[in-house]
C-alpha positions as CSV (number, residue, x, y, z in Angstrom):
1,M,0.0,0.0,0.1
2,T,1.5,3.5,-1.0
3,T,1.9,5.9,1.8
4,L,0.1,9.1,1.3
5,P,1.0,12.4,2.8
6,G,0.0,12.4,6.6
7,Y,-1.8,14.4,9.2
8,R,1.1,17.2,9.1
9,S,1.4,17.7,5.6
10,N,0.0,20.9,3.8
11,R,-1.8,18.6,1.4
12,I,-5.3,19.7,1.3
13,V,-4.1,23.1,0.2
14,E,-2.1,21.9,-2.4
15,L,-4.7,19.5,-3.9
16,M,-7.5,22.3,-3.7
17,R,-5.0,24.5,-6.0
18,E,-4.6,22.0,-8.8
19,P,-6.7,22.8,-11.7
20,A,-9.9,20.5,-12.3
21,E,-8.9,19.2,-15.3
22,S,-5.9,17.5,-13.2
23,R,-8.0,15.9,-10.8
24,G,-7.9,12.4,-11.6
25,P,-8.0,9.0,-9.5
26,D,-4.9,9.8,-7.5
27,W,-6.1,13.1,-6.6
28,L,-9.5,11.8,-5.4
29,Q,-7.7,9.1,-3.6
30,E,-5.2,11.3,-1.9
31,S,-8.1,14.0,-1.1
32,L,-10.2,11.1,0.4
33,Q,-7.3,10.3,2.8
34,Q,-7.2,13.6,3.7
35,A,-10.9,13.7,4.2
36,V,-10.6,10.6,6.7
37,L,-8.1,12.4,9.0
38,L,-10.2,15.7,9.0
39,E,-12.9,13.4,10.2
40,L,-10.7,11.9,12.8
41,A,-9.2,15.2,14.1
42,T,-12.7,16.4,15.3
43,L,-13.5,13.5,17.4
44,P,-11.2,14.1,20.5
45,P,-11.7,17.3,21.0
46,Y,-15.2,17.2,20.7
47,L,-15.5,14.0,23.1
48,C,-13.2,15.8,25.8
49,A,-15.8,18.7,25.5
50,M,-18.8,16.3,25.9
51,W,-17.4,14.2,28.8
52,S,-16.3,17.2,30.9
53,I,-20.0,18.0,31.4
54,Q,-21.0,16.8,35.0
55,D,-24.9,16.5,34.2
56,E,-25.2,14.2,30.8
57,S,-29.0,15.2,30.7
58,D,-28.0,18.8,30.1
59,E,-29.2,20.3,27.0
60,V,-25.8,21.3,26.0
61,A,-24.6,17.9,26.7
62,G,-27.4,16.5,24.4
63,A,-26.3,18.6,21.4
64,L,-22.7,17.7,21.9
65,E,-23.6,14.1,21.9
66,R,-25.4,14.3,18.6
67,V,-22.6,16.2,16.8
68,V,-20.3,13.6,18.0
69,F,-22.3,10.6,16.6
70,D,-22.5,12.7,13.5
71,E,-18.9,12.9,13.1
72,M,-18.6,9.3,13.9
73,S,-20.6,8.5,11.1
74,H,-18.7,11.0,8.7
75,L,-15.5,9.2,9.3
76,G,-17.3,6.0,8.2
77,L,-18.6,7.6,5.1
78,A,-15.3,9.2,4.3
79,G,-13.5,6.0,4.8
80,N,-16.3,4.1,2.2
81,L,-15.7,7.0,-0.2
82,L,-12.1,6.3,-0.2
83,T,-12.4,2.1,-0.3
84,T,-15.3,2.2,-3.1
85,I,-12.6,3.6,-5.4
86,G,-9.9,1.3,-4.4
87,G,-8.0,2.9,-1.6
88,T,-7.6,2.4,2.1
89,P,-7.8,4.7,4.9
90,Q,-4.6,4.9,6.8
91,L,-5.2,5.5,10.4
92,A,-2.9,3.5,12.8
93,H,0.1,5.5,12.4
94,T,2.1,8.4,14.2
95,S,2.3,10.2,10.8
96,T,-1.7,10.0,10.2
97,A,-3.1,10.2,13.8
98,P,-3.7,13.4,15.6
99,A,-0.9,14.5,18.3
100,Y,-3.0,17.8,20.1
101,P,-2.4,20.7,20.3
102,E,-1.8,21.2,16.6
103,P,-3.5,22.5,13.3
104,L,-5.8,20.8,11.5
105,P,-4.3,18.1,9.0
106,G,-3.8,19.2,5.4
107,G,-3.4,23.1,5.9
108,V,-7.2,23.6,6.5
109,R,-8.0,26.7,8.4
110,P,-4.2,27.6,8.7
111,G,-3.3,29.1,12.2
112,L,-6.1,27.3,13.9
113,I,-4.8,25.1,16.9
114,V,-6.8,22.1,17.8
115,S,-6.5,21.3,21.3
116,L,-8.1,19.0,24.0
117,S,-9.6,20.5,27.1
118,G,-12.9,20.7,28.9
119,L,-15.7,22.7,27.7
120,S,-15.9,26.2,27.7
121,R,-16.9,29.2,25.8
122,E,-13.5,29.3,23.9
123,T,-13.5,25.8,23.1
124,A,-17.0,26.1,21.4
125,K,-15.5,29.1,19.7
126,L,-12.8,26.9,18.1
127,F,-15.3,24.1,17.3
128,S,-17.2,26.4,15.5
129,Q,-14.0,27.7,13.4
130,I,-13.6,24.2,12.5
131,E,-17.0,23.8,11.2
132,E,-17.5,27.0,9.5
133,P,-19.3,27.0,6.0
134,D,-17.8,29.6,3.6
135,E,-20.9,31.8,3.9
136,P,-22.3,31.3,7.2
137,L,-25.7,32.5,7.6
138,A,-24.9,33.9,11.0
139,R,-21.2,34.8,10.6
140,A,-17.8,34.6,12.3
141,A,-14.7,35.1,10.1
142,S,-12.2,32.2,9.6
143,P,-9.3,32.4,7.2
144,G,-8.3,29.8,4.5
145,T,-10.0,26.8,2.8
146,S,-13.2,25.2,4.7
147,I,-14.1,21.8,5.1
148,G,-17.4,21.9,3.1
149,A,-15.4,23.7,-0.1
150,F,-13.0,20.5,0.3
151,Y,-15.8,18.2,0.0
152,T,-17.4,20.1,-3.0
153,A,-14.2,19.6,-4.7
154,I,-14.2,15.7,-3.8
155,L,-18.0,15.3,-5.2
156,D,-16.9,17.6,-8.5
157,A,-14.1,14.8,-8.9
158,F,-16.4,11.9,-8.4
159,R,-18.9,13.2,-11.1
160,E,-16.0,13.3,-13.6
161,H,-14.8,9.9,-12.4
162,A,-17.9,8.0,-11.6
163,D,-16.3,4.8,-13.3
164,L,-14.0,4.5,-10.4
165,I,-16.9,3.4,-8.0
166,T,-16.6,-0.2,-7.3
167,G,-18.5,-0.8,-4.2
168,Q,-15.8,-2.7,-2.5
169,R,-14.6,-3.2,1.2
170,Q,-17.7,-1.2,2.6
171,L,-18.2,-0.8,6.4
172,V,-22.2,-0.8,7.2
173,R,-23.9,0.0,10.4
174,Q,-27.1,1.3,11.3
175,M,-26.9,4.6,13.2
176,T,-30.4,6.1,12.3
177,A,-31.5,6.6,16.1
178,H,-28.7,9.2,16.3
179,G,-29.8,11.2,13.1
180,A,-31.7,10.7,9.8
181,G,-28.7,10.5,8.0
182,N,-26.3,8.8,10.5
183,D,-26.3,5.3,9.2
184,I,-22.7,4.1,7.5
185,V,-23.8,3.1,4.0
186,A,-22.3,1.3,1.2
187,I,-21.2,3.6,-1.4
188,T,-21.9,1.7,-4.6
189,S,-23.2,4.4,-7.1
190,M,-23.0,8.0,-8.0
191,N,-26.2,8.6,-6.0
192,A,-24.5,7.1,-3.2
193,V,-21.6,9.5,-3.1
194,E,-24.0,12.6,-3.7
195,K,-26.2,11.3,-0.4
196,A,-23.1,10.8,1.9
197,I,-21.1,13.8,0.9
198,G,-24.6,15.8,1.3
199,V,-24.9,14.4,4.9
200,I,-21.6,15.3,5.7
201,K,-21.7,18.9,4.8
202,E,-24.9,19.9,5.7
203,Q,-24.9,18.3,9.1
204,G,-21.8,20.5,9.7
205,E,-22.5,23.4,7.7
206,G,-26.3,23.6,7.4
207,T,-27.3,24.8,3.8
208,T,-27.0,27.9,2.1
209,A,-31.0,28.6,3.1
210,S,-31.0,27.4,6.6
211,P,-28.9,26.6,9.9
212,V,-31.0,23.8,10.2
213,N,-29.6,20.2,9.7
214,P,-31.5,18.7,7.2
215,H,-30.6,15.1,8.6
216,P,-31.6,15.5,12.2
217,E,-32.1,13.3,15.3
218,A,-34.7,15.8,16.5
219,A,-36.7,18.2,14.6
220,G,-35.3,21.9,14.6
221,E,-31.5,20.2,15.5
222,L,-29.1,22.7,13.9
223,A,-25.8,22.1,12.0
224,H,-22.5,22.0,14.0
225,Y,-21.3,25.2,13.2
226,Y,-24.5,27.0,14.6
227,V,-24.5,24.8,17.6
228,F,-21.0,25.5,18.5
229,R,-21.8,29.1,18.1
230,E,-24.7,29.0,20.4
231,I,-22.9,27.6,23.1
232,Y,-20.2,30.2,22.4
233,H,-22.6,33.1,22.5
234,G,-24.7,31.7,25.2
235,R,-27.9,32.3,23.1
236,K,-30.5,30.5,20.9
237,L,-30.2,31.2,17.4
238,V,-33.4,32.7,16.1
239,K,-34.7,34.3,12.8
240,V,-34.7,37.9,13.3
241,S,-35.8,38.9,9.5
242,E,-38.0,37.1,7.0
243,D,-37.1,39.1,4.0
244,P,-34.4,39.0,3.8
245,P,-34.1,36.1,5.7
246,R,-31.7,36.4,8.7
247,W,-30.7,34.9,11.8
248,D,-29.0,36.1,15.2
249,F,-27.9,35.1,18.6
250,T,-30.7,36.8,20.4
251,G,-32.9,34.1,21.6
252,D,-33.1,32.5,25.1
253,P,-30.0,32.1,27.2
254,I,-28.2,28.8,27.1
255,P,-25.9,28.6,30.3
256,L,-22.8,27.0,30.3
257,P,-23.1,23.8,32.2
258,T,-21.1,22.8,35.0
259,T,-18.0,21.1,33.6
260,R,-15.1,18.9,35.2
261,R,-12.2,21.5,35.1
262,M,-10.0,19.7,32.5
263,A,-6.8,21.8,31.6
264,T,-5.4,21.7,28.2
265,V,-3.2,18.8,27.3
266,P,0.1,20.1,26.7
267,P,2.5,19.3,23.6
268,G,3.7,15.9,23.9
269,G,1.0,14.9,26.6
270,W,1.0,15.6,30.4
271,A,4.4,13.8,31.3
272,A,6.3,15.6,28.7
273,S,5.3,19.2,30.3
274,G,8.0,18.5,33.1
275,A,6.1,20.4,35.7
276,I,3.0,18.2,35.8
277,V,4.2,14.8,36.0
278,P,1.2,12.3,36.5
279,D,1.1,9.9,39.5
280,S,1.2,6.0,39.1
281,D,-3.0,5.9,39.1
282,A,-3.0,8.9,36.4
283,Q,-0.5,7.4,34.4
284,Q,-2.2,4.1,34.5
285,R,-5.6,5.8,33.0
286,L,-3.7,7.7,30.3
287,T,-1.9,4.5,29.4
288,A,-5.4,2.8,29.2
289,G,-6.9,5.6,27.2
290,N,-4.1,5.8,24.7
291,L,-4.1,1.9,24.2
292,A,-7.8,2.1,23.6
293,Y,-7.8,4.7,21.3
294,S,-4.9,3.3,19.3
295,H,-6.5,-0.3,19.1
296,L,-9.9,1.9,17.8
297,L,-7.7,3.2,15.1
298,S,-6.0,-0.3,14.1
299,F,-9.5,-2.0,14.3
300,L,-10.9,0.6,11.8
301,E,-7.8,0.2,9.3
302,K,-7.9,-3.7,9.2
303,A,-11.8,-3.5,8.8
304,W,-11.6,-1.5,6.0
305,K,-8.9,-3.6,4.4
306,A,-10.8,-6.8,4.9
307,E,-11.9,-8.7,2.0
308,D,-14.9,-10.4,3.4
309,G,-17.9,-8.9,5.0
310,T,-18.0,-11.0,8.2
311,T,-14.3,-10.3,9.2
312,A,-15.0,-6.4,8.3
313,R,-18.2,-6.5,10.7
314,Q,-16.3,-8.4,13.5
315,L,-13.2,-6.0,13.5
316,L,-15.6,-3.1,13.3
317,G,-17.4,-4.2,16.4
318,K,-14.3,-4.3,18.2
319,A,-13.4,-0.7,17.3
320,V,-16.9,0.3,18.7
321,A,-16.0,-1.5,21.8
322,A,-12.5,0.2,22.3
323,M,-14.5,3.5,21.5
324,F,-16.9,3.0,24.4
325,G,-13.7,2.1,26.4
326,L,-12.3,5.5,26.2
327,K,-15.1,7.3,28.5
328,E,-14.2,5.8,31.7
329,P,-10.3,6.5,32.2
330,A,-11.2,10.1,30.5
331,Q,-13.9,10.8,33.0
332,W,-11.7,9.5,35.9
333,L,-8.8,11.9,34.7
334,M,-10.9,14.7,34.6
335,E,-11.6,14.1,38.3
336,H,-8.1,14.1,39.2
337,P,-6.4,17.5,40.1
338,L,-3.1,18.5,38.5
339,P,-0.3,18.7,40.9
340,D,0.2,22.4,40.5
341,G,-2.7,23.7,42.5
342,S,-4.5,25.2,39.8
343,G,-7.6,23.6,40.4
344,R,-7.6,22.1,36.9
345,T,-7.5,18.6,36.2
346,Y,-6.0,15.9,33.9
347,G,-7.8,14.6,30.8
348,P,-7.3,12.0,28.1
349,E,-4.2,12.6,25.6
350,F,-5.5,10.6,22.7
351,R,-2.1,9.7,21.6
352,Y,-1.5,7.0,19.3
353,V,1.1,4.4,20.3
354,E,2.3,1.3,18.7
355,T,0.2,-1.4,20.3
356,P,0.9,-5.8,20.1
357,E,-1.4,-7.1,17.4
358,A,-4.8,-6.8,18.2
């Protein structure tokens, strides 16, 4: 298998600079690998914010949980888009897995540093900058290529090369309970490509006509960008004008929930910081979390490599089990104070480590 440019390349910016007539099969395969890395990059910071909320029944916790399940679905769909044209998602390697804090992969949103910490107004602002469309209906300004524009370029390339679609090595999982568009489906036709990319873009950005997620778990659910902007502003987004249609964050208050006080994970992880060396109990949970995360990436990569459906389903099941195994050590760490007297706590590192054969 050819090793494609990794997480810390500038490849998305480079790919977007290539003229449309040059965007052939190799361009499409490289772009979809980068799309897989983009979808992976959002999950750890969103999970940390969600798990930091003490009351899981809180309205904001519910909103974040819906976003997380959407992003899991997006990762599955991006991987299927890659395998249907003969590629294989590359996830389980230090060159492709995120190592927070760092920028988004491929040069998307230059200057934006994605880190791991508990929920706050500032983390909500960061998340909205990740998800921001090119022309949001209620605006914040972020520079550079948007994720939505990148997916539009991928869709255009698929339309020129629909003959590449094979339907091979597809992972399938029913997730309708978490949203109308959340099933991970096989990509076997151009129609399936259109639907999958539509779900990814519209759940993240909304549409040019409305901030509402057209593939929701619940009626009126907003797209991710607007969910995060509501949390940041502390106000509901409401329509303030019909002609022209206009929305603003002037609705009912949205209180920031009580959270576990997870500090920002330093570069290289907690032990690398020097001043915040974890004790043995904290290090045990950090190791357990990193191993579970690494197994998750390994199982997913192997599932997409599997040539038979039974093996792929078994490996996907193991990946899901590893994902659910992340929560307990993460929340234990979020209750464990740092030794610096700041009143802040540890949190998961989401670091890929080489693991025994799983």
